[in-house]
N, C-alpha and C positions, 0 to 999 in steps of 0.2 A: 592223201594229200593234206598238208597243213594249210592254214589260212595264209594269205599273202603277207599279213602283218607279222605272223610268226616266222615266215620264211625270211623276212628282212632282218629280224633279230638273229636268227641262226647264221645268216650270211656274215653278219658283223662279228659274231663269236668265232666263226671259222677262220677269220684272219688272225686270231690270237693263238688258236690251238687247232690247226687243221685236222689232224688225224683223230684226236679224241672227240672233237665236235662231229666229225663224219660218222663215227660209231654211235654217238649219242643221238644224232639226227635220225639215223636209220631206226633206232629203237623208239624214239619219240613219234616218228611218223607211223610206225607200226602200231603203237599204242593208240594214236588218234585216228587211225584209218576209218573207224566207225563214223567220223564226221562227214565222210563222203557218201555214206550209205544209210544213215539214220532216216527214219520216217518222220522224225521231229526236227527236220533241218532248220526250221525257223527259230529254234531255241538252242541249237547245238553249241553256239558260242556264248550263251548267256544264262544257262540253267544252273550251273554248278555252284556249290557252296565253297569250292576250293579257292577261287581267286576272283571274288566280285562278279561271279557269273561265268567267267572264262574257265574252260576245262583244263587249263594248264597254268602252273606257276613256275616261274624261272627264278633262280637264285644266283646272286652275285656273291662270290667268295673272294674278297680282295687278296691278291697275290697267288691265286689258285686258278690258272687258266683251265678252261674246259667247259662242259655243259652239265648243268645241274637242274633237274626238273622234277615236278610232280604233276601227274595228269589223271584225268578220268579214263578208266580203261574200257568203258563200254558206253553204248548209246543211252540216252536218258529214258527211253521206253523199256529198257531191259530191267527185269526184277533183280533184287539183290542177290539171290543165289547164283543166277547166271552171270552177274557182274563179277562175283567172287571167282567163279570158275575161269572166266576169261583173264582176270588179273593173274591168277596162278599159272595159266597156260602161257601167257606172255612172259612171265618171269622165267619159266622153264626154257622158253625159246631164247631168252637172253642169258641162259647159263646158270640161273639161280633156282635152287630147289628148297622150298621151305619145309620145315618139319611138319609132317602130316597132322600130328596131334595139336600143335600150336595153330595151324591153319584152320583146323576144324573148330577149335575153341573160338577163334576169331570170327568164324562164320556164324556161330551161335550168338556172339555178342552183337554183330551188325544186323541180325535178323529183326531186332526190335529198335534199331536206331533210325537215323534220318533216311529220307528217300534214296539218296545216292551216297552211301557211307564208305565206299571202298575206293582207294586211290593207289596208284603205283608210282614209285619214285625211281629215277635213274641218276647215277653219279658217274660222270665220264671225264677222266683226266689222263695225264701221262702215265699214271701208275696202273690204270686199268678201268674196269667197269664194275659198278655195284648196283644192285636192285633192292628196293625196300617196299614193303607192303604197309599201307596205312589204313586204319579203320576208325571212323567216328564211333564213339561209345557213349553210354549213359552212366549215371552214378552206380547203378546196380552191377555194372561190369567189373568194377574194382572193389566193391564192398567197402569195408571200413579201413582203407589204407591209412597207415599212420602218417604218411606223407601229407595227407590232405587235412586242412581245417574243415570244420563243419559246414562252412559256407562256400568252400571251393567247388568248382564245377569241372569234373573230368571231361575232356574233350576228345582225345584221340589216343590210339595205341599204334605204335610202329613196330614192325616185325622184320628182323634181318634174317637172311638165310642161315647164318651161323647160330641161330637160336637166341640172339640178343633181342631185348625188347626195350621200347621207350614209351613211357607214360607222359602224356601232355595234359596239363590242367590249367584252368583259368582262376585267378584270384581277383575278386572285385576291388579289394582294398588291401593295403599293407598295414600291419599292426605291430606294435612292440612285442617282441618275443618270437616273431616269425623266423628270424635267423636261428635262434636257439632251438626251435622246434625241428627245423630241418636238420640241424647239426646233430641231433640226438640219434638219427638213423645211423647204424653201423657203417663206417667208412665214408660218411658224407661230410664230416666236419671240414676237411681241407678244401673240398670243392665248394662248400657253402662260403667259406672265407674268401676264396678266389672270385666267386660270382658276385658277392657283395662289393668287393673292391672294384670289379669291372663295371658294375652298375653305377657306382659313385663316379668313376672315371668318365664314363660315357654319357651319363644322364644327370649327374649331380646328386642322385638319391639312391640310397641302398635298399635293402630288402625290408627295412622296418620303418621307413619314413611315411607316416600316415598321409601326408599331403601329396604324395607322389602319384596316387591313383592306382588304377588297375595294372596287373602284370600277368603275363603268361609264364609258365614254368614247365620244364620237362626233365625227366631223369632217365638216362640210358643205362641199362644193366646188361651184363654179359649173360651168356647161357648158364653160368654158375651163380647168377644173381649178384654179382659184384658190381658196384657202381663204377661206371666208366666216364660219364659226362653229365654235367648239370647245366641247364641253359635257361635263360630268361628271354622273354619276348616283350618288346615295348613298342609303342607307337612312335612314328618318326618325330612328332612334335615333342615327345618326351626327351628326345635326344637333340633338341636344338633346331628342328625344322629341316626341310629338304636340302637347302643349299649348304648349310653348315655340316649336316651329316654326310652329304656327298663328299665334301672336301676332306672330312675326317677319314672316311673310308679310303679315299684315294691316297691319303698320306699313310694309311695303315697297310700299304702294299697294293692297293687297287690301281696305282699308276702303272703297274705291270700288266694289268688286264682290264682296261677302262671301257670296253665296248658297251657294257650294260649301263655304266654311268653316263656315257654320252647319249644313249637312247633315253635314259631317264631325264637328263637335262633338256632333251629335245621334246619331251612330252609324249614320247612313244610308249613309255612304260610308266606305270604308277606304282609307287612303293607301298608295301603292306606293313610288315613288321621287321624291326631290327632284331636280330638274334645275337645274343652274347653267350657263347658256349665255352665252358671251361672243362678241361681235363686235368689230371694230376700234373701235366707238364706244360700246358698252354692255354691261352684264351684266344678264341677265334670269332671275330665278328662276321656276320653275313646279313644279307637283306633279301627278302622275297619281293617279286614284282608280278603284277598282272598286266596284261597288254591293254593299252588304251586303244581299243578298236574304233573309237569314234574320233580319233585324232586326225581328222582330215586336213586340218590346217596346222599340224604340228610343225614346230620350227625345224630348220635344218640342223643336223647334228653338229654341235659346236666342238671346238678344240678345248679340251679340259686340261688344266695344268694342275699337277699335284700340289 
């Protein structure tokens, strides 16, 4: 069983995409089934590093109806190896089989990471279902990657069943030359140019504006190590604040699936980071949310106009 607050969110999403959300809801409820059995019930919905303590993050992809989530796969009292095994077992149950060698390598990485370093992600829309494995990592896990400046902080590694990987890292400040450094990597120059333009468009500041503050970055590579997507993660205030960003996302296609925007405006969800992801052919914005479990007096869901 999910919490009542999560159930309310899923009910709202189901009105936009009934069949995909039904599939995703079943997978998410299976993933979070431990919340009803854990011996640490008093912290089940507040312990996680994932979403401000909440064990599930929900993502709004404007113009893309469905259910997109990342969640803790196991109870907080479980040790990391057992958490990893359950995440892989759940993935198999959902039809995804990860490469054994890659999964084993990920297991070694997380053994020395944070207390709860393994997450499972689900993507459910009209085209089908996808599952992804995430693991928090430390600097030693990626060695001297040419992508990273010396003061960058590796954060997470994502693994897809097709063998693709995604490296996430945090940059405390932006400096002149950052764009050039990224563009030196084979195949990255076009993506770097598109991402810089997207950042300027959505936040007013590109990859090299020193006064713009910290930024998160990720690079997705195929099984053949070819770059597929480059993304930036910025705080809501860097994109004009909640109200302005919500209207911008609605205008960017979100008026076709506004359920999460309505819940956000009503105070039921709290935004985390705006993601601007570029591929060779597109730029897709999205935003992650954590549930506001203390919103006892949250406003009624308003009507939002694009």
